[in-house]
C-alpha positions in Angstrom: 16.7 11.3 -19.7 13.7 12.8 -18.0 12.0 12.4 -14.7 10.0 9.2 -14.0 6.9 9.0 -11.9 6.9 6.2 -9.4 3.7 4.9 -7.7 3.5 3.0 -4.4 3.1 -0.7 -4.5 2.5 -1.5 -0.8 0.6 0.2 2.0 -0.1 -0.5 5.6 -2.8 1.0 7.9 -1.2 2.5 11.0 -4.3 1.9 13.1 -5.4 -1.7 12.4 -2.4 -3.3 10.6 -4.2 -4.0 7.2 -1.6 -4.5 4.5 -2.4 -4.1 0.8 -0.4 -4.4 -2.4 -1.1 -2.9 -5.9 -2.3 -5.6 -8.4 -0.9 -4.5 -11.8 -3.1 -6.8 -13.7 -6.5 -5.7 -12.2 -5.3 -2.2 -11.4 -6.6 -2.2 -7.8 -5.4 -2.7 -4.2 -5.4 -6.3 -2.9 -5.1 -7.6 0.7 -1.7 -9.1 1.4 -1.1 -12.5 2.8 1.7 -12.9 5.4 2.6 -16.4 6.8 -0.6 -17.8 5.3 -2.8 -15.2 7.0 -4.6 -12.4 5.2 -3.7 -9.0 6.8 -7.3 -7.6 6.7 -7.1 -5.5 9.8 -10.5 -4.2 11.2 -13.5 -3.9 8.9 -14.6 -0.8 11.0 -11.3 1.1 10.6 -11.1 4.3 8.6 -7.6 3.3 7.3 -4.8 5.7 8.0 -2.2 4.6 5.5 1.5 5.0 6.2 1.9 8.3 4.4 4.8 10.1 6.0 6.6 11.9 3.2 9.4 9.4 2.9 8.1 8.0 -0.4 9.5 10.0 -3.3 7.2 9.8 -6.4 9.7 11.3 -8.8 13.1 9.9 -9.6 15.6 11.0 -12.2 
């Protein structure tokens, strides 16, 4: 069997706390709800997503 490409399904801004999930049906990022509240963060934030090298896009 070959190598499979994985894509992220959740991301969080390290500056304002905005949380988004990948919507497979519409093929776009959507704002996540948590405890009935949308995690929109700040509308003025230049989002710094939690990209730290821990996510491994390729798996065998």
